[in-house]
N, C-alpha and C positions, 0 to 999 in steps of 0.2 A: 207496655212496661218492659217486656223482654228485650225489645230492641234498644231501649235505653241502657240496658245492662251490658250489651255487647260492646267490645272495645272499638270495633271498626267504625260504626256510626258515630261514636263519641269523638274519635279523632277527626272524622270528617266534619262534624259540627263545629269542633274547636277550630279547625282550619278555616271554615267559612266565616266564623266570627272574626278571626284575625284579619282576613282579607277585607271584610266589610269595614272594620275599623280603619284600615289603611286607606281604603277608597274614599271614605267619608272625609278624610282630612287632606288628601292629596290635592295638588293644584290641577288645573285642567290639562296642562301639557303632560304631566306625569300620568294622569289617568288615561289620556289618549295613547300614550306610548307604553302603558302598563308597566311603568317604572316605579320603584320605591321613591317616595318624595320625602325630603328631610324637613318639609313644612316650615322652612325659614320664611320670614316676612321682611320686606315686601316681595323679595324674589327668592325662590328656592335655589339650591345649588345647581340643578340641571338647567334651569332657565337662565341662570347667569352664564353657564358655560356655553349654552346655545345662543345667548344674547337675544332671547325672545321674551315677549310679554308673559308675565306670570300672574294668573288670576285664580282665586279660590272661590268656589261657590259655597254659600252658607249651608251648613249641614241641615238636612231635614230633621224636624223634631222627632225624637224618639218617643216611645210610650211614656217615659218618665217626664219628658218635656211638655206633654200635652196640656198639663195644668197651667204651665207658664204661658203657653199660647192662648189659653182660654182667658187668663186674667188680663193679658195684654189687649185682647179683643174687647173684653168687657170694659176696661178702663177707657179705651178709645171711644166706644159707644157712649159711655157716660159723659166724657168730655164733649162729644158732639152735642149731647143734650144741653150742656151748659152753654155752648155757643149759640144754640137755636132758641134759648130761653128769652122770652120777652122781659124787658126790665122796666116797662112802663107801669105806671100805677093803675092804669085801666080803670079810671074813676067811673066810666059808664058800663062797668061789668054788670051782666045780668045774672050774677050768681044767685041772688035772692036769699042768701043765708043771713041769719041775724047778725053774724060777725060783719059782713060787708055792709049790710044795711045800717048798722051802728056807725060804721066809718063814714058812709054817705051823709048821715045825719051830722056828724061832727064837722065834716068838710064844708057843709052848707051854712054854717053859722056866720053871722055878720061880724064885721071887724069889731064893732062895739061889744058884741057878746063875747068875742074871744078875749078882749081885755078884761072883762068881768070874770071870765073863767080862769084867767091867769091869777088874778087876785084871789079867787076862791081856792084854787088848787094850791098855791104856795103860801098864801097869807100875806104876800107883799107883791108889789109890782116888780117886774124884772128889770134890774139895772141895765142901762144901755151898754155899758162897757162889757158886761158879761156876754151880751149877744154878739158884740163885735169880736171879742177874744175867743169865743167858743169855736169859731171856724178855724182857729190856728192850733187847736189841740187834736191829738190823735184820739181814736175811739176809746182806749182805756182811760185816758186822762180827762175826757169830756165829763165823766161822772162827777169830777171834783166841782165843776161849775154848773151842774144841774141846780136850778134855783133852790129847791128844798134842801139839798145837801149843802150847798154853799152857805145858805143862811143858817143852817144848823151848825156848821163849823164856826161861823162868825160868832154866833150866840153862845157857843160852848165855852168860849174863853181859852181855847187851846193856844199855847204860845206859838206853835208853828203856824197857826192859822193866819198870822200876820203876813206870811209869805204868799198868801193867796193873791195879794195885790200884784206881786211880781208875775204870777202865772197869768193874771188878767192882762198885763202889759206885754208879756213876751211869749205866752203860750208854752208849748212843749219844749221850746229851746231853753227856757229857764231850768227845766228839769234835767235836761242834758248837761247843763253847766254844773249841776250838783255831782254828776258822775266825773266830770273833768276835774273838779276840785278834789274829789276823793283820791284820784290817782294822778297827781301832777307830774310824776316821774315814771319812766319806763321800768320794767322789771330789772333788778340789779344785774350788772354785767361783770361783777368782780369775782365770779366763780366759774369753774370749768373742770374739765377732766385732765388728770396727769397724762402727758403725751411725750412722744419723741419722734424725731424725723426719721423717715425711711429713705434708703437710697445711698449708694456709694458716693464718696467724695468726688471721684472723677466724672460722675454724671452731672456735676454742676449743682446749682441750687435746686432743691427738691421741696415741693409743698406736700408731698405724701406724708401723712401722719398716722401713727398707730396710738391707740388708747389701751394701755395694758390693763387698766381696771375694767374695761368693757370686754369682758371675757365672752367666749362663744356661748357659755352657759347663760350668762346674763342677756346676751343678744337674743337667744331663742326665747328666754323667759319674757323679755319685754315685747318681743314680736308677737308671741302668743297672746299676751295681755292686751295689746292694741287690737289685734284682729278679733278677739273675743268680746270687745267692748265698743270702742269708737267706730271701727270699720263695719261693725254689724249695723249700726245706725245709718252711716253714710258710707257705703261700700266703694270707696275710691280706689282701693288697691287690690291686687290679686296676691293671695298668700303665697302660693307656690312660686310664682314668678319673682316675688320679692326675695324669698329665701334663696332660691336656686340661682338667680341671676345677680341681683343687686348685692345681697349680703355675702354670697360666696366670693364675689369679686373684691369687695372691700376687705374681707378677712385676709385675702391673698395680697392685694396691692396697696391697701391703706386708703385713708381719706384725704384726697387731694383737693386743693383749691380749684374752683372751676368745674368740679365734678358734681353735677346735679344729683346723681344717685347717692353721693355721700351726704348731701344736705337732706335729701328725702329720708334716708335711713336714720339719720340722727333725730329727725323730727318724730319718726315712728318710735324710736327707742325712748325718747322723752315722754311721749304720750303713753307708752307702755308702762313706764315707771309711775307716771301720774295715775294711770288706771289701777295699777296694783295697790299703791298706797292710798288712792282715793277710796278704796273699799275697806282695806284692812289696816290702814295707818292710824296713827293717834289723832284724835280730833284736835283742831287748832285751838279750841277753847271749850269751856264748859260754862254755860250761862244758866244760872238758877237751877243747877243740878242736871241740866239737859246737855249732853254732848253735842257739839257742833256737827252739822252734816258735811262740813268741809274737813276732810281727813288728809293727813300727810303734810309735812312741812309746816309753813306758817303763811300768813297773808302775803308777806313780801317775798318769801322764799318758798315757793310751792315745790312739790315733788317733781323731779326731773329737770330742775332749773340748770344744773351743771351741763347736762346733755343738750338741752335747748340752747344754751349759750354757744356751745360748739357749732350748732346748726346755724344760728343767726350770724355768727362771725363769718361764715362761708356763704351766706345767702346773697351778699352783694355781688359775688362773682357770677351768679347765674340768674339773678332776678329779672333781667331783661330778655332772657331767652324766650322765644316763641315755641313752646313745646308743651306736651301733655305733662311732663314731669314738673315744669314750672307751675302749672295750675295746681297740681297735686301738692306741691310744696307749700304754696300759699294757703291752700285749704287746711293742710295739716297745722301750719302755724296758727291759723285762725282758731282751730279746734283747741289747741293748747292754751291760747290766750283766753278763750271763753272758760275753759276748765279752771283757770287760775283767777277768774274774776275780773279780767281786763276786757270789759265789754266793748268799749269804743275801739280798742286796739283790735278786737275780733272783727268789728265791722270794717275797719280800714283794710285789714288783710283780706277779708272776703271780697271787698270791692276790687282789690288788686287781682284776686283770682278771677273774678267775673270779667274784668277787662281783658285779661290774658286769654280767657276761654273764648270770648267773643272773637278775638283775632283768629284763633284756631278755626272756629266754625265758619267765619265769614271769608277768610283768606286762604285757607289750606284745603286742597282737594282731599276729601274724606270718603272712605268706603265704610259705611256704618256696619257692614257685616263682618269686618275684621275685628281682631282683638283690640287693636288701638281705637277703632271707631267705637266699640262698645264701652271702652274705658272713658273716652271723651264724653259719651252720653252720660255716664255716671257722674263725672266731674261737673258737667253742665247742670244737671238737675240738683246736685248738692249745692252748687252756687246759688241757684235761683231759690231753693227752699230757704236758705239762710238769709239771703238778701231781702226776700219778701217780708219776713217776720220783723226785721228791724225797720223796714220802711213803714209797715202798717202800725207798729206800736210806738215808734219814736220819730217818725216822719223824716228819717234820714234818706237822702236822695238815692234814687236807683241809677244803675249804670246803663240800663237799656237792654240788659241781657234777656229780660222777659219778652222782648219783641221777637226773639228767635224761637220761642217755644213751639211754634207750629212747624219749624224746620228741623228740629232735633227730635228724633224718635225716642221712645222709651227704651231703656236698656233691656237687653234680652237675657243676660246672665247665662251664657252658654255654659253647659255643665263642665266642659273641658277646661274652662277658665277658672272655675270657682271651686275646685277641689281643695279641701283644707284638711289640716291634720286634726288629730283628736278624735277620729272615728265619727265625725258628724255625718249622719245619714242624709240622703237626698231630701226626704220630707222635712226634716228639721232645718236643713239649709234653706229650703225653699221658703220656709216661714219668714225668714228675715228678708229674703228677696221680695216676697210679696209685700212685706211691711213697707219697704222703700217705695215700691210702685204705688201702694195705696196712699202713702203720704203725698206723692206727686198729684194724684187725682184729687185728694181732699184739699190740697193747696189751691187748686183752681176754684173750688167752691167758696173757700174762705175769702179769697180775693174778691169774688163777686159780692159776697155779703158786705164787705167793707165798702166797695165802690158804689153799690146800688142802694144800700140802706144808710150807712153812716157817713158817706162822703158825697152823696148825690146833691146836686144843686136844685133838683126838681122836687125833692121831698124833704120835709122837716119833721121826721118822726121823733126827734129828741131835741127840739128847739121850740120854745114857747112863742117865738116871734113868727107870726103867720103859720100857726100850728095846723097841720093837716092830718095828723094821726099817723099811725104805722101804715106803710104801703102794703096793704093786706094781700092783694094778688101776688105780689113779688115774694113776700114772706111765705105764703102758702106753697108756691111753686118751689122755692128753695128748700123748704122743709121736706117736701116730697123727694127732691133730689138728694138731700142728705140721707134720708131713710133708704133711698135706693142704693146709695154708695155703700152703706153698711150691709144691706141685704145681699149685695153682689160680691162682697168680699169672699175670698176662699174660706173654706170651712175652718181652717186653723186660726183665722183671724176674727171670726165672727163672735159676737157676744150680744146679750140682751141687757137692758137696764137692770134687771133683777140680779144678774151675775157679773156686773161690771168690775167687781173686785176679785173675781175668781181667776184661776189659772186658765190659759187658753187650751182648747182641746187639741193638743199636738199629736196624740196617739190615735190610731185608727179606731180603737174601741170607744173613743170619746170619754174615757175615764179621766177624772181629775183628782188631784189630792184633796183630802177632806178639808184641810185648812185653806183659807183664802190666800191669794198671792199678795194682796195689799191689805193693810190694816193700820190703824193709827199708831200702834206701837208694837214692835216685834222683839223687844228686849235689847240688852246691851251688846249682844254678840253680833258682829258684822255678818251680813248675809251677801254672799257673792253668787248669784244665779249664773248658771252656765250660759255663755253667749249673750249676757246682758238681757236675759229674757224679761226681767221685771221692768227695766227702763224702756225697752222696745215696746212692750205691751202698754205700759203707762202712757208713753208719748202718743201712741195711736188713739187710745181711748180718750185721753184728756183733750186732744185736739178736736175730737168729735164733739165732746160736750162743750168745749169752748165755742165751736161753730154754732151749736144750737143755742147757747146762751146769747151770743152776739146777735143771732137772728131774731130772737124773741125779746131782747132787751128793751126795744121801744115800748112794749106794753108795761114794763116796770115804770118807765118814765111817765106814761099816761096815767098809771095808778097814783103816782106821787103828785102830779100836777093838774090832772083833769079827772079827778075821781068820779065826778058826776056824769061823765061821758062813758064810763066803763060799762060794757055789756057782760053778760055771763060768759060769752066766748072770750072776750078780752081778759077776764079774770083767769080763765083756764090757761091762756097763753102766757099771762104774767106769772102764774104759778109754775108753768113749764120752764120759764127762764130761770126762776129761782132754783128749781130742782136741778136744772142743768149746771148750775154753778156750785152745787154741793158735792163734797166728798170726791174731789178729783184725785185719781190714782197717783199722779205725780207729787201731790202734797203729802202722801202717806209713806209709810215704810214699806219696802226698803228704799225706794228712790230718794226720799228726803234725807236719808242717812249717808248718801254718797252723791252729793250735789256736783262734785267735780265731773261726774259722768253724765249728768243730765244735760242734754243739748239745749242751748238757748235759754238757760234758766233766767237770764236777765229779762226776757220778754214775759215770762210767767209772773215775775214780781210785779210788773206793770199792771197786769190784769188782776192780781190778788188785791192790789190797793183799791181798785174800783169796786170789786165784788164785796170787799169788807165794808166799804161805805154804804153799799146797798143793803147788806145784811144788818147794818146798824139801823137803817131806816125801817126795817121790818119790825123793830121794837118801838119806833117812835110814831110812825104815820098810821092812822087808824085804818084806812082802806087797805093799804098794803099788808098791814098786820092781819086784818080780817081775811084777806085773800090767802095768806099762807096758812092760816089755821084750818086744819082738816085736810089740806092739800100737801103741805111740806112738813114732815115731822120736826118737832122742836129739837129733838136730839141731833138730826142732821144739820140743822142751822148752827147749833152750838158747837158741834164737832168741826164743821167746816171753818167757822170763825177761829177756833182754837188752832187748827192745823195751819191756816194761812197766817195767823199772827206769829206762830212759832217759826214759820218759814221766813217771814220778813225780819223777825228779830235776829235770826241767824245770818241771813244774807246781808244785812246792813253792815256787817264787818268788812265786806268787800264791795259793796254797792252803794254809790252815793245817793241814788234816788230812793232806795230802800231805807237808807238812814234818815232821809227827810220824811219819808212816809211814816216811819215809826214814830216820829215826833207828833204826827197827827193822830195815828191810830192808837197809840198807847193811852192817850187821854180818853178815848172813846170806849176802849174795851178792857183795859187792865184795871181791875178793881171795881168795874161797873156791874 
């Protein structure tokens, strides 16, 4: 203790720390020559003067970085397990459990027996056109054509039920057309920011522009709003580099045509204004006394539209560049379009970003250990996360970017890159980095669930034609992998089913606020959690329950259509599917009250439609109703239906498929 109080060792220690920090960042040439390195990339000043190769070695992880190294190793091991997982149905499995035995029994029935079972389970023989159209629907929409649900909708006399014939003929494409009809025109372009040209007359024609209303105070305000919301979910940009390099230059030199940095900054500012007003702005409408979850602006003139128009007016000059900035710009544009309810425009912009990102990865020499390499990794995984969801839920074509996932490492989030303002500590900052990495790992499993259970040509777990029952060994293994994913998450991200609505344990003492983070209603006062904590947490947890629901959903189909084949274990799995569909955090407050900040909320609407139809059948079908009794609380079923109906009623203002879905669901739930 005494030695720490003496000044000499203190100065020495301080000196050693400074030398270590310099050595850790210096290039190899400067390290060998023991010279101070200016750390410029790709070549530092000394290497340029000497005309020699300049190489940086990746810094060794510090004590604070070890948790990140651990999560990267854990996610790699988990993804390797996914790769090695057998996807065969393994009909000759020697498990011996009642569950598997029951499935062996069902798979050994004669063709004539299966026909009788279909008639017994649904009350009618299955129309041929349903079997043919069923394969052209994505997993969320297939529920519409489940025989028991299809017949229930036809017999209910709902006006929108007549459209089921269109779905039979065209599949998911007909639903996409409803979105195209909803938004036939692009966002309005007749607004922008007041501006004036910069540059002296003798310089000739100048495209450099200044925006007097976009003050430095607003710039910082919108920048902080963006980095505390959208960039937390998909960390595509670096806060300090953006402010110190891009913004500082634009404030000095103006916004010029052909300047990718200018377009990128304007996109950030537009998203910042959208984020700010999306939480605290005025609701776009009030429906039956309930304020809309879309806040700020209007349906056609969302918040930030003036700044966004300035960005897209300049986008044409840089859209063909093969650069990281180009990918980032397209992803930012996609984010804004999704926040404003332009879902297909979001998809088109994401596709453009994915194509540009593929060019970078395939054709440009990359050093993944550099700052640019790490930012490309972030952009790549942001592209693939967005593209996957729209492919799975709407069958929109993929660009092929997913074929590179084994070549692109996970981002490392070097601490020197991710310092941010506002006093955010390392542990708190790491929480959001872990979230992004965890979503990447979960995405792999969700893709497998769709491909092996809902899209496989070898199994028919949700099709009465040649019904073979749920692929039990596959579902059992995937359920184990999903539980492993949750148990291997860092402590800050972990939760149990019993505390799924609570705050995450961010502080080392594991103490949480007394009130829950999510609840059906949190009053009229907008709640803006720091760093988007509520939406980040809701997205991760809801994706988990979505995966578990989709995994066990075939047992719901079996209960509805082949109830006499249900075993006790089947009933438990069916109940688990229903439980997994209840009380999703994203459908609750605060997220439901700031939908502009919820990522990919279009895909959630697709799944809410199918879940609501299943919940309706828990009231109608005897076996399914009996399974839920005692296993799923009635209050959870009613609250889930209420929350999802409220969501679709709100989203239908900007969403064509939600508008059509409301025509179906209103007759089933409202007043019933």
